[in-house]
Structures are given as C-alpha cells and as structure tokens.
C-alpha positions as CSV (number, residue, x, y, z in Angstrom):
1,M,-64.2,144.8,-94.8
2,V,-64.6,143.1,-91.4
3,K,-63.5,145.1,-88.4
4,S,-62.4,142.8,-85.6
5,T,-61.7,145.6,-83.1
6,S,-65.3,146.5,-82.5
7,N,-68.5,144.6,-81.8
8,P,-71.1,145.4,-84.5
9,F,-73.8,144.0,-82.2
10,G,-73.2,146.2,-79.2
11,L,-76.4,148.0,-78.1
12,W,-75.1,151.6,-78.6
13,T,-73.3,150.6,-81.8
14,L,-76.6,149.4,-83.2
15,A,-78.8,152.1,-81.7
16,W,-77.2,155.4,-82.5
17,P,-77.4,155.1,-86.3
18,I,-81.1,154.0,-86.0
19,F,-81.7,157.0,-83.7
20,I,-80.1,159.4,-86.1
21,E,-82.1,157.9,-89.0
22,V,-85.4,158.0,-87.1
23,F,-84.7,161.5,-85.8
24,L,-84.0,163.0,-89.2
25,Q,-86.8,161.1,-90.8
26,T,-89.1,162.4,-88.1
27,L,-87.8,165.9,-88.5
28,L,-88.2,165.8,-92.3
29,G,-91.5,164.1,-91.9
30,T,-92.6,167.1,-89.8
31,V,-91.5,169.4,-92.5
32,D,-93.4,167.3,-95.0
33,T,-96.5,167.6,-92.8
34,V,-96.1,171.4,-92.6
35,M,-95.8,171.6,-96.4
36,V,-98.9,169.5,-96.9
37,S,-100.7,171.7,-94.3
38,R,-100.0,174.6,-96.6
39,I,-102.2,172.9,-99.2
40,S,-105.1,172.5,-96.7
41,D,-106.1,170.8,-93.5
42,D,-108.1,168.4,-95.7
43,A,-104.9,167.3,-97.4
44,V,-103.4,166.6,-94.0
45,A,-106.4,164.5,-93.0
46,V,-106.2,162.5,-96.3
47,V,-102.5,161.9,-95.8
48,G,-103.0,160.8,-92.2
49,L,-105.8,158.4,-93.0
50,A,-104.0,157.0,-96.1
51,G,-100.9,156.5,-94.0
52,Q,-102.9,154.2,-91.7
53,L,-104.1,152.3,-94.7
54,F,-100.6,152.0,-96.1
55,G,-99.4,150.8,-92.7
56,A,-102.0,148.1,-92.6
57,L,-101.0,146.8,-96.0
58,T,-97.3,147.1,-95.2
59,T,-97.7,144.4,-92.6
60,L,-98.3,141.9,-95.4
61,F,-94.7,142.1,-96.6
62,M,-93.2,142.9,-93.2
63,T,-94.4,139.4,-92.1
64,I,-91.6,138.0,-94.3
65,A,-89.1,140.8,-93.9
66,G,-89.4,140.9,-90.1
67,G,-89.2,137.1,-89.7
68,A,-86.2,137.0,-92.1
69,G,-84.5,139.8,-90.2
70,I,-84.7,138.0,-86.8
71,L,-83.4,134.8,-88.3
72,I,-80.5,136.6,-90.1
73,A,-79.2,137.9,-86.7
74,Q,-79.7,134.5,-85.1
75,K,-77.9,132.6,-87.8
76,I,-75.0,135.0,-87.8
77,G,-74.8,134.6,-84.0
78,A,-74.7,130.9,-84.5
79,R,-72.0,131.4,-87.2
80,R,-74.2,130.0,-89.9
81,G,-73.5,132.8,-92.4
82,E,-74.6,130.9,-95.5
83,D,-78.0,130.2,-94.0
84,A,-78.3,133.9,-93.1
85,R,-77.4,134.8,-96.7
86,T,-80.1,132.5,-98.2
87,I,-82.7,133.8,-95.8
88,A,-81.9,137.4,-96.7
89,I,-82.3,136.6,-100.5
90,M,-85.7,134.9,-100.0
91,G,-86.9,137.7,-97.7
92,V,-86.3,140.4,-100.2
93,T,-87.7,138.4,-103.2
94,V,-91.0,137.4,-101.5
95,S,-91.5,140.8,-99.9
96,T,-91.1,142.5,-103.3
97,L,-93.7,140.2,-104.9
98,I,-96.2,141.0,-102.1
99,G,-95.4,144.7,-102.6
100,I,-96.2,144.5,-106.3
101,A,-99.6,143.0,-105.5
102,I,-100.4,145.7,-103.0
103,S,-99.4,148.4,-105.5
104,V,-101.9,147.0,-108.0
105,L,-104.7,147.0,-105.4
106,L,-104.0,150.6,-104.4
107,Y,-103.7,151.9,-107.9
108,T,-106.9,150.3,-109.2
109,Q,-109.2,150.5,-106.1
110,P,-108.8,153.9,-104.3
111,H,-112.6,154.7,-104.5
112,A,-113.6,151.3,-103.0
113,L,-111.1,151.8,-100.2
114,A,-112.4,155.2,-99.4
115,R,-115.9,153.9,-99.0
116,M,-114.7,151.1,-96.8
117,L,-113.1,153.7,-94.5
118,H,-116.2,156.0,-94.5
119,L,-114.2,158.9,-96.0
120,S,-116.3,162.0,-96.5
121,D,-117.2,163.0,-100.1
122,D,-115.3,166.3,-99.6
123,L,-112.0,164.5,-99.2
124,L,-112.5,162.0,-102.1
125,P,-110.8,163.9,-104.9
126,L,-107.6,164.3,-102.9
127,W,-107.8,160.7,-101.6
128,K,-108.0,159.2,-105.2
129,D,-104.9,161.0,-106.4
130,Y,-102.8,160.3,-103.3
131,V,-103.8,156.6,-102.8
132,A,-103.5,155.7,-106.5
133,Y,-100.2,157.4,-107.3
134,F,-98.3,157.2,-104.0
135,G,-99.8,153.8,-103.1
136,G,-99.1,152.6,-106.6
137,G,-95.4,152.8,-105.6
138,M,-95.8,150.6,-102.5
139,F,-93.6,147.9,-104.0
140,L,-90.7,150.3,-103.6
141,S,-91.6,150.6,-99.9
142,A,-91.6,146.7,-99.7
143,M,-88.1,146.6,-101.2
144,I,-86.8,149.3,-98.9
145,A,-88.2,147.5,-95.8
146,A,-86.9,144.1,-96.8
147,L,-83.4,145.3,-97.9
148,S,-82.9,147.7,-94.9
149,T,-84.2,145.1,-92.4
150,A,-81.8,142.4,-93.8
151,I,-78.8,144.9,-93.8
152,R,-79.5,146.0,-90.2
153,N,-79.7,142.5,-88.9
154,T,-76.2,141.8,-90.2
155,G,-75.1,144.5,-87.7
156,N,-74.8,147.3,-90.3
157,T,-77.2,150.0,-89.1
158,K,-75.1,152.8,-90.6
159,A,-75.9,152.2,-94.3
160,P,-79.7,152.3,-93.9
161,M,-79.2,155.4,-91.8
162,F,-77.3,157.3,-94.5
163,I,-79.6,156.1,-97.3
164,G,-82.7,156.9,-95.3
165,I,-81.5,160.4,-94.7
166,A,-80.7,161.0,-98.4
167,M,-84.1,159.6,-99.4
168,N,-86.0,162.0,-97.1
169,V,-83.9,165.0,-98.1
170,I,-84.7,164.3,-101.8
171,H,-88.4,163.9,-100.9
172,I,-88.5,167.2,-99.0
173,A,-86.6,169.1,-101.7
174,M,-88.9,167.8,-104.4
175,N,-91.9,168.5,-102.3
176,Y,-90.9,172.1,-102.1
177,V,-90.5,172.3,-105.8
178,L,-93.6,170.4,-106.9
179,I,-96.1,171.4,-104.3
180,F,-95.6,175.1,-104.7
181,G,-94.4,175.2,-108.3
182,M,-90.9,176.6,-107.7
183,F,-88.2,177.2,-110.3
184,G,-90.6,177.0,-113.2
185,F,-92.1,173.6,-112.3
186,P,-95.8,173.1,-112.3
187,E,-97.7,173.7,-109.0
188,W,-99.0,170.1,-108.4
189,G,-100.1,170.3,-104.8
190,L,-100.8,166.9,-103.2
191,F,-100.0,165.1,-106.6
192,G,-96.5,166.6,-106.3
193,V,-96.1,164.8,-103.0
194,T,-96.8,161.5,-104.7
195,V,-94.2,162.2,-107.5
196,S,-91.5,163.2,-105.0
197,G,-92.3,160.2,-102.8
198,N,-91.9,157.7,-105.7
199,V,-88.7,159.2,-107.0
200,S,-87.0,159.3,-103.6
201,R,-88.1,155.7,-102.8
202,L,-86.6,154.5,-106.1
203,F,-83.3,156.3,-105.3
204,A,-83.2,154.5,-101.9
205,V,-84.0,151.1,-103.4
206,I,-81.0,151.4,-105.8
207,L,-78.5,152.3,-103.0
208,L,-79.9,149.7,-100.6
209,F,-79.7,147.0,-103.3
210,Y,-76.0,147.7,-103.8
211,V,-75.2,147.5,-100.1
212,F,-77.3,144.4,-99.7
213,I,-75.5,142.3,-102.3
214,H,-72.2,143.1,-100.6
215,S,-73.5,142.5,-97.0
216,F,-72.4,138.8,-96.7
217,E,-69.1,136.9,-97.1
218,R,-69.9,136.1,-100.7
219,K,-71.4,138.7,-103.1
220,I,-74.9,137.9,-104.1
221,Q,-75.1,137.1,-107.8
222,L,-78.1,137.7,-110.1
223,A,-78.7,134.0,-110.7
224,E,-79.1,133.5,-106.9
225,W,-82.4,135.5,-106.7
226,R,-84.1,132.3,-107.8
227,I,-82.9,130.5,-104.7
228,F,-85.6,128.9,-102.6
229,N,-84.8,126.8,-99.6
230,S,-88.1,125.3,-98.3
231,K,-86.6,124.4,-94.9
232,L,-85.3,127.9,-94.2
233,F,-88.4,129.5,-95.6
234,K,-90.5,127.5,-93.1
235,E,-88.4,129.0,-90.4
236,I,-89.1,132.5,-91.7
237,I,-92.9,131.7,-91.7
238,R,-92.7,130.1,-88.2
239,I,-91.4,133.3,-86.8
240,G,-92.9,135.7,-89.3
241,W,-96.6,134.8,-89.4
242,P,-97.3,135.6,-85.7
243,L,-95.2,138.7,-86.1
244,G,-97.2,139.7,-89.2
245,V,-100.5,139.0,-87.5
246,N,-99.4,141.1,-84.5
247,M,-98.3,144.0,-86.7
248,S,-101.5,143.7,-88.7
249,G,-103.6,143.7,-85.6
250,W,-101.9,146.9,-84.4
251,V,-102.2,148.7,-87.7
252,F,-105.8,147.7,-88.3
253,S,-106.6,148.8,-84.8
254,Q,-105.0,152.2,-85.5
255,L,-106.9,152.2,-88.8
256,A,-110.2,151.6,-87.0
257,I,-109.3,154.4,-84.6
258,Y,-108.7,156.8,-87.5
259,T,-112.0,155.7,-88.9
260,F,-113.7,156.7,-85.6
261,L,-111.9,160.0,-85.8
262,A,-113.1,160.5,-89.4
263,I,-116.7,159.9,-88.0
264,L,-116.0,162.6,-85.4
265,G,-114.8,165.0,-88.1
266,A,-111.9,166.4,-90.2
267,Q,-110.7,168.6,-87.3
268,E,-110.4,165.6,-84.9
269,L,-108.6,163.7,-87.7
270,A,-106.2,166.5,-88.4
271,A,-105.5,167.0,-84.6
272,R,-104.6,163.4,-84.2
273,T,-102.3,163.6,-87.3
274,Y,-100.5,166.6,-85.9
275,M,-100.2,165.0,-82.5
276,N,-98.9,161.8,-84.0
277,T,-96.1,163.9,-85.6
278,L,-95.1,165.5,-82.3
279,E,-95.3,162.2,-80.4
280,S,-92.8,160.7,-82.8
281,F,-90.2,163.0,-81.4
282,C,-90.9,161.8,-77.9
283,F,-90.7,158.2,-78.9
284,M,-87.9,158.0,-81.4
285,L,-84.9,157.3,-79.1
286,G,-86.9,154.6,-77.3
287,Y,-87.9,153.2,-80.7
288,A,-84.2,153.1,-81.8
289,F,-83.3,151.2,-78.6
290,A,-86.2,148.8,-79.1
291,L,-85.1,148.0,-82.7
292,A,-81.4,147.7,-81.6
293,V,-82.2,145.4,-78.7
294,Q,-84.1,143.1,-80.9
295,I,-81.1,142.7,-83.2
296,Q,-78.7,142.3,-80.3
297,I,-80.8,139.7,-78.4
298,A,-81.4,137.7,-81.6
299,H,-77.6,137.6,-82.2
300,L,-76.9,136.7,-78.5
301,Y,-79.7,134.0,-78.6
302,G,-78.1,132.5,-81.7
303,A,-74.8,132.4,-79.9
304,A,-76.3,130.8,-76.8
305,K,-75.5,133.8,-74.6
306,T,-78.9,133.8,-72.9
307,R,-77.9,135.5,-69.6
308,E,-76.5,138.5,-71.5
309,A,-79.6,138.6,-73.6
310,Y,-81.9,138.6,-70.6
311,K,-80.1,141.4,-68.9
312,G,-79.7,143.4,-72.1
313,A,-83.4,143.7,-72.5
314,Y,-83.8,145.4,-69.1
315,R,-80.8,147.7,-69.8
316,A,-82.4,149.0,-73.0
317,L,-85.8,149.3,-71.3
318,Y,-84.5,151.5,-68.4
319,I,-82.6,153.8,-70.8
320,S,-85.6,154.1,-73.1
321,L,-88.0,154.9,-70.2
322,A,-85.8,157.6,-68.9
323,V,-85.3,159.4,-72.2
324,V,-88.9,159.0,-73.4
325,T,-90.4,160.3,-70.1
326,A,-88.1,163.4,-70.3
327,N,-89.1,164.0,-73.9
328,A,-92.8,163.8,-73.0
329,L,-92.3,166.4,-70.2
330,L,-90.6,168.7,-72.7
331,L,-93.4,168.3,-75.2
332,L,-96.0,169.1,-72.5
333,L,-94.2,172.4,-71.9
334,L,-93.7,173.3,-75.5
335,G,-96.6,171.5,-77.2
336,K,-98.8,174.6,-77.4
337,Y,-96.2,176.4,-79.5
338,L,-95.3,173.4,-81.6
339,L,-98.9,172.8,-82.6
340,G,-99.1,176.3,-83.8
341,I,-96.5,175.5,-86.5
342,F,-99.0,173.2,-88.2
343,T,-102.3,175.1,-88.0
344,N,-104.1,178.2,-86.8
345,D,-107.5,176.5,-86.4
346,P,-108.5,177.1,-82.8
347,V,-110.5,173.9,-82.5
348,I,-107.6,171.7,-83.7
349,L,-105.2,173.6,-81.4
350,S,-107.5,173.0,-78.4
351,L,-107.9,169.3,-79.2
352,G,-104.2,168.9,-79.5
353,Q,-103.3,170.7,-76.3
354,S,-105.8,168.5,-74.3
355,L,-103.8,165.4,-75.4
356,L,-100.4,166.6,-74.2
357,V,-101.0,165.5,-70.5
358,L,-102.2,162.1,-71.6
359,N,-99.2,161.7,-73.8
360,L,-97.1,161.8,-70.6
361,I,-98.6,158.5,-69.7
362,L,-98.9,157.1,-73.2
363,Q,-95.2,157.2,-74.2
364,P,-93.7,155.3,-71.3
365,A,-96.4,152.7,-71.7
366,K,-95.5,152.3,-75.4
367,V,-91.8,151.9,-74.5
368,L,-92.5,149.2,-72.0
369,N,-94.6,147.3,-74.5
370,M,-92.4,147.7,-77.5
371,S,-89.0,147.0,-75.8
372,L,-90.0,143.7,-74.2
373,N,-92.2,142.8,-77.2
374,N,-89.2,143.0,-79.4
375,A,-87.1,141.0,-76.9
376,L,-89.6,138.2,-77.0
377,N,-89.7,138.3,-80.8
378,A,-85.9,138.1,-81.0
379,V,-85.9,134.7,-79.3
380,G,-88.8,133.4,-81.4
381,D,-91.6,133.8,-78.8
382,T,-93.8,135.5,-81.4
383,R,-97.0,133.6,-80.8
384,Y,-97.4,134.8,-77.2
385,T,-97.0,138.5,-78.3
386,M,-99.5,137.8,-81.1
387,V,-102.2,136.4,-78.9
388,T,-101.9,138.9,-76.1
389,S,-101.7,141.8,-78.5
390,L,-104.7,140.8,-80.6
391,V,-106.9,140.3,-77.5
392,S,-105.9,143.6,-75.9
393,M,-106.1,145.6,-79.1
394,S,-109.4,144.2,-80.2
395,I,-111.1,144.7,-76.8
396,I,-109.4,147.8,-75.4
397,A,-107.8,149.8,-78.2
398,T,-110.6,149.2,-80.8
399,G,-113.8,148.2,-79.0
400,C,-113.5,150.5,-76.0
401,S,-112.4,153.4,-78.3
402,Y,-115.6,153.1,-80.2
403,W,-117.7,152.7,-77.0
404,L,-116.0,155.6,-75.1
405,G,-115.1,157.9,-77.9
406,I,-118.2,157.6,-80.2
407,H,-121.0,155.9,-78.2
408,A,-120.4,157.6,-74.8
409,G,-119.4,160.9,-76.5
410,W,-116.0,161.4,-75.0
411,G,-114.5,162.0,-78.4
412,L,-110.7,162.2,-78.9
413,I,-110.0,162.2,-75.2
414,G,-111.9,158.9,-74.7
415,I,-110.0,157.3,-77.6
416,Y,-106.7,158.4,-76.1
417,C,-107.5,156.9,-72.7
418,C,-108.2,153.5,-74.4
419,M,-104.9,153.7,-76.3
420,I,-103.1,154.2,-73.0
421,T,-104.8,151.3,-71.3
422,D,-104.1,149.0,-74.2
423,E,-100.3,149.8,-74.2
424,L,-100.1,149.3,-70.4
425,V,-101.9,146.0,-70.4
426,R,-99.8,144.6,-73.2
427,G,-96.6,146.0,-71.5
428,I,-97.4,144.2,-68.2
429,L,-98.1,141.0,-70.0
430,V,-94.8,140.9,-72.0
431,L,-92.9,141.9,-68.8
432,H,-94.3,138.9,-67.0
433,R,-93.4,136.6,-70.0
434,W,-89.9,137.9,-70.3
435,R,-89.3,137.4,-66.6
436,G,-90.4,133.7,-67.0
437,Q,-87.6,133.2,-69.6
438,K,-89.6,130.3,-71.2
439,Y,-88.2,130.7,-74.7
440,L,-84.9,132.2,-73.7
441,R,-83.9,128.9,-72.0
442,K,-84.2,127.1,-75.3
443,G,-81.2,128.9,-76.6
444,E,-78.9,127.8,-73.7
445,T,-77.5,124.8,-75.6
446,T,-74.3,125.7,-77.5
447,P,-75.0,126.0,-81.2
448,S,-73.1,123.7,-83.6
449,L,-70.6,125.6,-85.6
450,P,-69.9,124.9,-89.3
451,K,-66.3,124.7,-90.4
452,E,-66.7,127.8,-92.5
453,T,-68.2,130.9,-90.8
454,A,-69.7,133.9,-92.6
455,A,-67.9,137.2,-92.1
456,L,-70.0,140.3,-91.2
457,T,-69.7,143.3,-93.5
458,V,-70.1,146.5,-91.6
C-alpha cells in the first residue's frame, strides 16, 4: 500500500535500511571468516582470492542490473511507472541468463581459472571444491542482485534489508553445522560453506521474487517475463555498459592486486583478506549513504529537481566523510586486538597492523570517490566515470602496485600506497566533474507526465 505521508526517497529513509543490512552482513561475514579461519589460513586465502574472481564475473550481470536500477528511479521520478516496471522485468531476466552462463563456467573450469591466477599447488584442492560448488550457484547471486537492485530503486530499501539479514543468518547457522559437523551432520569443512551458501541464496531469491512482483502498481504476471522493449533496453545499455566496464575495471584491478599478493605468499594474501573484513566496518555507513544518494539523485533528476540533486550529493558526502574518518580512527586504536580474533600467526598480525595507519587515509578517499561517482552515475554521466576510473586503476592501482609492491620490493605496504593514490585521484576527478554540472543541467526541463502514474509500493 502506498504511504503518502512520508517520502520514500528521502536520504535517511533510503540509507538506514541499507546501513543495517550492510552492517549485519559485514558482521555475519566476519563471523563467516572466523569460521573459515578455523579450517585453516589456506582456506581463508582461497576464499579471499575466489571472492575477487566472483566479484569480477559479477560485473557482467551488474552491468544490466545497475543500469536498470538507475533508470527505474529516474522513470518513477518522471512518473513513468509503466516504463519502470518494464525495465525492471528486463533487468532481472537478462541478469539471470548471464548468471547461468557464469555458473557453467565456474563449475566446469576451476582448474583453468586457478592457473590463470597463479594459485599455488598447495591451495588447489580447496580451490577446486569452493569455486566449482559455490561458484556454480552464481546464477542465484545474479538473481539476488537484479531483484534487490530493482526493489531498492522503487524506494523500498527495507525489504532487501530484512531478506539479506535472514539469508546471512541462515548461511552462518548452516556454516556452524556443516563446517564442524554439529548435531550429527557430516564435518564438511570448506565444502560445507558452499552448501550453506547455495541454500541461503536460494531462500533469498524466493523471498525477493515475491516482493519484486508486487513492487509496482500492477502485479507482474508470469507471461510478462517474455516482455522485451528494444527502446527501453537500449536505455539500459546506454547507462549500463559504461557502468559495467567501470565495475569490471575496478574488480579486475583488485583481482590483479590479489594475484600480486598470491605471488608474495599465502600470509600476505591472508593478511589482506583479514584487513578487508575490518575495513568493511569502517566503510559500511559511507557505503550506505553512497547507495542511497544514487537512488535519491536519480529520482530527483527524473523529476527535474536538479538543484536539490546537486546539493544532496554534498550533504551525503559530508556525512559519510565524518563517520568513516571516525570509524577509521577507532579501528586504528582497536585493530591490533581485532586482528587477533582471526589468527595467531605473528607474521600476518604484523602485516595487518602496519596497514592500520594507511587505512586512515584510504577510507576517506574511498568515500569521496564512491559518493560523487554514484551521483554522476545517477544522472547518466557514466562514460566519464568509466574513462577516468579505467585510466587511474590501470596505471596507478594495478601498474604501480606491481612496480612498487613486487618489482621494488615494498610488498603489501607499497600496494596499499598505490590503492590510496588511485582512490584520491579518482575522487578529485569526479568532484571536479560534479561541480561542473554538465549532465545535471540536462535534467532541468520539466518531464512530460503521462495521464496514469505508477504508484510506489513501499
């Protein structure tokens, strides 16, 4: 039912459910990492590297899901609910098909992928099981991403929050049972993680699908999944392909960095994986505001409220910078003890602690970049963010990481310095672009409104 007394596209209304979802997912993800670490540090290294590979392949369907999400919010802002509905259906359908293709690749080619990533032979048995069985369920992740993105961009960020929490609770509970063989179940170790991951993702898909078909004025019928509007799909591609290339560039850059860490050794790889978990707690509120402001600005842009959109981006940025900086300071103070939760290896602990000061610079730089990057994406200026990101990530994040971290012998510290520089450069570039308001001004004309307007289910 539509609630007319509140604005579903208010910044805080959008942000707080995303924050709760990200916080609990991060917390449960940390518990997941702790559980995997009880198997072995090698298992953690495999999960960390495989996660980067999965992230790289995820961008293939997020190209469609992300572009569709932005357009859904824009069309609802312009009161073109039927167009938003059609875009949502196509986004979910095409993303699912891409996810199925990825699942087939991961299930059938884990050994070839391991060789491509220079994985050591010692880690290969764990890698094959994890990539084949967890990666084989990647189509479920594609459906989750497409469904939740579409639902969020209608202004309903609460439903994905509750479903995401439930999914992760099921995953952790089943991990406990299947990793350690509790309550008479077999002790499956890392294979148990793949089983719990697939079951929990399937549960989330079922619930998200139910919410999705009721998220627009008219319920989505089974026959409508064959809908394909070429004009609207071209709009998805126009926004989505630069967005997908941008995401792919970032993930492949991170994958290359993890490959460099694999060259340095399993301890460096495990240290980065543990630090990545702790950094997530620093960044999660800033991340929530970055996602929320993209939805809000896309809606305002569709409604031709460009001045509100321009100011809203800065408001979200200032809040995010303050919170993330405070969190990074807290992590600097407590990081030594938090790292001890994951491992007792003195080399890994020493490596992790050396990164805590650098993290104080890295996190605000990431917030600057992501917040304004998302603001530009929301108004359709995706090609600029694509070009600047690819250049910076290729030269600084990837090329300089290899030169400084491997060739010059600076190791993990050198790689971190390059990551910081990359985030700062991209952040300054998107700040300059947003201040210029080039694309934002294109939305200043009042959108034409159809006679019938789509209601928003929240």
